[in-house]
C-alpha positions as CSV (number, residue, x, y, z in Angstrom):
1,M,-19.4,-85.3,28.0
2,K,-17.5,-85.6,24.9
3,L,-19.8,-89.4,23.9
4,V,-22.6,-87.7,24.0
5,D,-21.6,-84.4,21.9
6,N,-20.3,-87.4,19.8
7,S,-23.6,-89.2,19.5
8,L,-25.4,-85.6,18.8
9,K,-23.8,-84.8,15.8
10,S,-23.7,-88.3,14.3
11,A,-27.6,-88.3,14.6
12,L,-27.9,-84.3,13.6
13,D,-25.7,-84.8,10.7
14,N,-27.5,-88.4,9.8
15,I,-31.1,-86.5,9.5
16,N,-32.9,-85.4,7.1
17,K,-33.7,-81.7,7.1
18,N,-36.2,-81.4,4.9
19,K,-38.1,-83.5,7.2
20,Q,-41.5,-81.6,8.5
21,I,-42.6,-82.1,11.9
22,G,-46.8,-81.5,13.6
23,W,-46.0,-78.0,15.0
24,F,-49.2,-77.2,16.5
25,G,-51.6,-78.2,14.3
26,E,-49.1,-76.4,11.5
27,K,-46.0,-78.4,9.5
28,Q,-43.0,-77.2,10.0
29,L,-39.4,-78.4,9.0
30,L,-36.9,-80.1,11.8
31,P,-34.2,-77.5,11.7
32,Y,-37.0,-75.1,12.2
33,H,-38.5,-77.0,15.8
34,L,-35.2,-78.0,17.4
35,S,-34.3,-73.7,16.9
36,A,-37.7,-73.5,18.4
37,M,-36.2,-75.7,21.4
38,I,-33.3,-74.4,21.7
39,A,-34.4,-70.7,22.2
40,H,-36.2,-72.4,24.9
41,E,-34.4,-74.0,26.9
42,T,-32.3,-71.0,26.4
43,M,-35.4,-68.8,27.8
44,H,-35.1,-71.2,30.5
45,I,-32.3,-70.6,31.5
46,G,-31.9,-67.0,31.5
47,Q,-35.0,-67.3,34.0
48,I,-32.0,-69.2,36.7
49,I,-30.7,-66.8,36.5
50,A,-32.7,-64.1,36.9
51,F,-33.7,-66.1,40.1
52,C,-30.2,-66.7,41.8
53,Y,-29.4,-62.6,40.8
54,T,-33.1,-61.2,42.8
55,L,-32.5,-64.1,45.9
56,D,-29.0,-63.7,45.3
57,I,-28.0,-67.1,45.2
58,D,-24.3,-67.8,43.5
59,I,-23.6,-68.8,40.0
60,P,-21.4,-71.3,39.4
61,D,-18.0,-70.0,37.8
62,Y,-18.3,-72.3,34.9
63,V,-22.0,-70.6,34.6
64,K,-20.2,-67.3,35.0
65,E,-18.2,-68.5,32.4
66,S,-20.0,-69.8,29.7
67,W,-22.7,-66.8,29.4
68,A,-20.4,-64.1,30.0
69,L,-22.2,-62.7,33.6
70,S,-19.6,-60.5,35.1
71,G,-22.5,-60.8,38.5
72,K,-21.6,-62.9,41.2
């Protein structure tokens, strides 16, 4: 995981932060695009956690700890 983290950090350190991305017919700066992707992924993780609570599925300890969950 450390190798992947370092690779991602290197890629982000070397990007042009003023680069624009085509975004639903408009142009957005790359940091905006990346932020939207992270927020979207976070929403999906929250959905999975909600399903686990609803279906009484145990949530792994590392998920509970990293998300500061108090439930099962």
